[in-house]
C-alpha positions as CSV (number, residue, x, y, z in Angstrom):
1,M,0.0,0.0,0.0
2,L,1.2,3.5,-0.7
3,N,2.2,5.7,2.2
4,L,1.0,9.1,1.0
5,K,1.3,12.1,3.3
6,I,-1.8,14.1,2.4
7,K,-3.1,16.9,4.5
8,F,-6.6,18.4,4.1
9,V,-7.2,21.8,5.6
10,Q,-10.4,23.8,5.8
11,Y,-11.0,27.2,7.2
12,D,-14.3,29.2,7.6
13,S,-13.2,32.5,6.0
14,K,-14.5,33.7,2.6
15,S,-11.2,35.2,1.4
16,Y,-10.8,34.5,-2.3
17,H,-7.3,36.0,-2.3
18,V,-6.2,33.4,0.3
19,D,-7.7,30.6,-1.8
20,L,-5.7,31.8,-4.8
21,A,-2.5,32.0,-2.8
22,V,-2.9,28.5,-1.3
23,L,-3.7,26.9,-4.6
24,G,-0.8,28.7,-6.2
25,K,1.7,27.5,-3.6
26,A,0.4,23.9,-3.1
27,D,2.5,21.0,-4.3
28,H,-0.4,19.8,-6.5
29,A,-3.8,21.3,-7.3
30,I,-7.0,20.0,-8.7
31,V,-9.1,22.7,-10.3
32,N,-12.3,23.1,-12.4
33,C,-11.7,23.4,-16.1
34,V,-14.5,25.9,-16.8
35,S,-13.6,28.4,-14.0
36,T,-11.8,31.7,-14.8
37,Y,-10.7,31.6,-11.1
38,S,-9.0,28.2,-11.8
39,A,-7.4,29.7,-14.9
40,F,-5.5,32.3,-12.8
41,V,-4.3,29.4,-10.6
42,K,-3.3,27.3,-13.6
43,R,-1.3,30.1,-15.2
44,E,0.6,30.8,-11.9
45,R,1.4,27.1,-11.5
46,D,2.6,26.7,-15.1
47,I,5.1,29.5,-14.5
48,D,6.4,27.8,-11.4
49,G,6.5,24.4,-13.1
50,K,3.9,22.9,-10.6
51,T,1.4,20.1,-11.5
52,T,-2.3,20.8,-12.0
53,E,-5.2,18.5,-12.8
54,F,-8.7,19.3,-13.8
55,W,-11.7,18.0,-11.9
56,A,-14.0,15.7,-14.0
57,F,-12.0,16.2,-17.2
58,T,-10.6,13.3,-19.2
59,P,-8.5,14.3,-22.2
60,K,-9.4,12.4,-25.3
61,D,-7.4,12.0,-28.5
62,R,-9.5,12.9,-31.5
63,T,-9.0,13.9,-35.0
64,E,-10.7,17.1,-36.3
65,L,-11.9,17.3,-39.9
């Protein structure tokens, strides 16, 4: 079995700036693919070379006409 050290943290504040900072600094982030909020996080993480996944999105190979 894998021994993963995962920590979940929840706070009661509604500070969106704190959410952006935490998601930007996290080791790995899972975000929503249709959210402009998540787009800001994704861009910051790309610049820093950090990994990001998208919730409920499975990339598919397809050929366009």
